[in-house]
N, C-alpha and C positions, 0 to 999 in steps of 0.2 A: 636702478630699482631701490625701493626703500621698504624694509621689513618692519612690521609693526606688531606682530603677534606670533606666538609659538606655543606649542603644547606637545608634550610627549605622551604617547599612548600606544599600547599594543606593540611595544618595542620599536616604535617609529617616532621621529621628531617631525612635526608638521610646522611649517612656517608660511606666512602670507603677508601681503602688504600692498604698497603702491604699485608694484609690478603687475597687479591684477592676476596673480596666480597663487595657487597653493602648491607647495612642494614638500617632499619628505625625503628622508635619508635612507629609506629602504631597510633600515635597521643595521646597516653595515657601512655607512658613510658614503654610499653611492647616491648623491643627491640628484633628484630629478623632479621636474614639474609634473604634477598629476592632474591639475585642473586649471582652466582659464576662466576668468570672469571679468566683464568690463569695468566693474567698480572696485574701489579700494577695499581690501579685506582687512577688517579691524579686529576680529576675534575668532578664536578656534578653541574647541573644548572636546574632550573625549571621555567616554564612560559607557558602561553597559554594552560594549561591543559596537558602539557607534561613534562616529566623528562628526561634529557639527562645526560649521563655519558661518560667520556673519560679516556684513559689510555695508557699504553705502546703499541708498535707495531701498531700504528695508530688506536687503538681501539676506536670506538664510537658506542653507542647504545642509543635507545630512547624507552620510554614507553608512549604510547598515549591512554591508556585505553583498549587496545586489546592485551597486553602482550609485553614483551621486544623483540626487533629485532635489529640486528646489521646494522649499516649504512655504506655503502662503500664510499671510496673516488674515485672521477673521475680520479685523478692523484695518481697513486700507490706510496706509500712510507712506511717507517717503523719507522718513528719518534714517539715520545711520544706526546699525546694530553695533553697539560699542562694547558689549560684554555678553558672554555666555557662560552658563554653568550647567553641567550634566550630572544627574544623579546615577545611582548604581544600576538602575534599570534602563538607562539610556535616554530618559526624558530630559529635555532641555528647557531652561529658563533663559530669556533674553532681556537685555535692557537697551534702551535707545537714547540717542542724543536729545530727543525731545521729551524725555521723562517717562517713557512707557516701560512697564514690566509685563512680560507675557510668558505663559507656560504652554508647552506643546501638548495638544490634545490628540492622543493616538486614535480616538474614534473618528474625529472629523479630519484628521491629518493637517490641522491648522495650528498656528500660534494664537492662543486666546489671551486677550489682555486681562490682567488681574488688577493693575493699578496704573494711574497716569498722574505723575507729579508735575508741578509747574516748572521744575528745574531739570536740566539735563542730567542723565545718569551715565556713568563711565565704566562701571565694573560691578560684577556680582559674584558671590561665593556662598557656598553652603556647607555645613557639616552634615546635613541630611536634607531630604525633601521637606521636612517639617521645620527646618531652621536655616533660613537664608538671610543674607544681608546684601543690600545694593547701596552703592555710594556714587556721588557725583558732585555737581557744581554747588558753590556757595555753602559748603559744609554739609551737604545732604547725606544723611545716613538713614536708610529705611530697613526695617527688619520684618520678616515674615514669620508668623507663628503657625501652629498646627491647624488653625482655623482658616488659613489662607489669607488672613488680613495683613496688610502692610501698614506699619506705623512708623512715624518719625522718631528717631532717637537723638538725644542730646549729645553733641560731640564737642571736641576741643577746637572751637573757632569756625571761621567761614572759609576754609581752604577749599580749593578745587581738588577733591579726592579722585585719583585716577586708577588706583590699583588696590586689590584686596586679596588676602589669603589668610587662612588660619590652620593651626594644627588640630583644632577642635572647637566646640562651641564656647569654651571659656578662655580661648587664646586666639584672637583675631587681630591682624595688622592691617592698617590702611595707610596709603602713602599718597602724597599730592604736591601741590604747589609750594614753592619757596622752601623746599627741603623738609616739609612737615611729615612726621610719622606719628601715628597714634595706635594704641593697643586697647582691645576690649578684654577684660578679665572675667567676664561672666556677669558682671554687675554694671560696670560703667566704662566709658572711654576716657583715656588719659593720654597726654602727649608723651612721646618717647624721645629721649635725647640720643641721637645717632651720630656721634662724631661731629666734625666740622662741616655739616652739610650746607650751612649758610643759605643762599638764595637759589640753589640749583633745584629746578623742578624735578620731582620724582614721578615715575610712570608705572612701575611694576614691582611687585613683591611676591616671593614664593619661597617655600622651604620644604624640608623633609621631616622636620620635627620641631617641637617648641624650642629646642636648643640650636637649631641650624636654619637660619632664615637669611635670604638674600634680598637686597633692595638695589634697583638700578634707576638712573636718571640722566639728566643732561650732562654734557662735558665729560663723558666717559666715567661717570660716577658709579662705582660698585662698592656696596658695603655688605658685610656679612656678620650676622649674630652667631658667634662661635661660643657655645655654652652661655656664659653670662655677660660677655662683653662684645661690643661692636668694633669692627676694624675694617679698614679699607683693603680691598683686593685689587692688586695691580693688574693692568693689562699689558700685553706684549705686542710689539710691532704695530699692526693695523688698528688694534683697539687702543686708540690714542685719546687724548683729552678733547679732541674736536668731535668725537662721536656722541650723538645724543641717543642714549639707549632707551628702547621702548618695551622690551619684553624679557622676562627671565623665567626659566623653569628648572627646578632642582629634582633630580631623580632620587629614588631610594638609596642608590649607591653613593650619593653625595655629589655627583657630577652635575654642574650647572650649564645650561644653554642660554645664550644671550643674543638678542638681535638689536640692530640699530637703525635709526632713520638715516637715509642718505646712501645706503649701500645694500648689496644683496649678499652680505656675508653673515654666516652663523659662527658665533664664538662659543668656546666651551672650555671647561677645566674643572678639576677637582678642588683647586685652590690657586694660589699665586703660581705662575701667571696664567691669566685667561688668554687663550690663543685662538687663531683662526682654525676651524675644522672643515669648512665648506663654503663654496661660493655658488649660489644658486641663480644669480641674475642672468647668466648667459645660457641657461640650459633649455633645451627644447621640450615641448610638451610630449609626454610619454604615456600612452595607454589610456587616456581619458579625453573625451570631447569636452568642449567648453560648455558652460551654462549660459543661457541668455540672460540679459539684464532684466 
């Protein structure tokens, strides 16, 4: 199995990926699969008492306390749902590999398209429902304002941006190809020097404050902004340099969760070293039926 995404919410860590399942740790480390789906799960987000997941073939599903249900798109397509963000009320926005941005409409029960870009999108984040940013291929950065309009922003270069997170509307990080990191300060985007990243592609960024931000990427790369300086965080044992890391989540306590391509392992730690805390790849489905493709 290969894990590609994770998100902690409601005291539970959710992970998903190539194994076509969603799993969580039950809040106490007892990892179990809770959902099966035939396609690759690429994104998971939580908020407003709901958990949302997205994957290949336009797959989106939500759990709101009454069981999992698939959410249809108003505009039919077959692209991958590569990123999700959920506001405080539980409403989700989704981005896709073919450049779509959609918002969940509670009245119709559908994802309604707000924008369609010519380039693929990979991640989305917001400080509120009135202030969102989506990023993707060829340096694409799109911002949504209170009028629901999405407009292109000028960014630092034409990198493939794959991850985004911010502590607020005037402090947003994006990460991408060839070790590139950029930050938005409320006015403009600028490159950020993060150690000797060189050419290693970056896939995810998350933090708990403007002073504590984690970045992960290929070859076991983990970097942490600790107050004003970036430093490498070491892995231990199975988290070796041959692991290509795909997701990171940092809890308010400062503990980070990390997942990698090529295995079904969840790694975690407060700092050096990051260690294995659970293996989900061999676990049986527990308590939930699968969702159809």
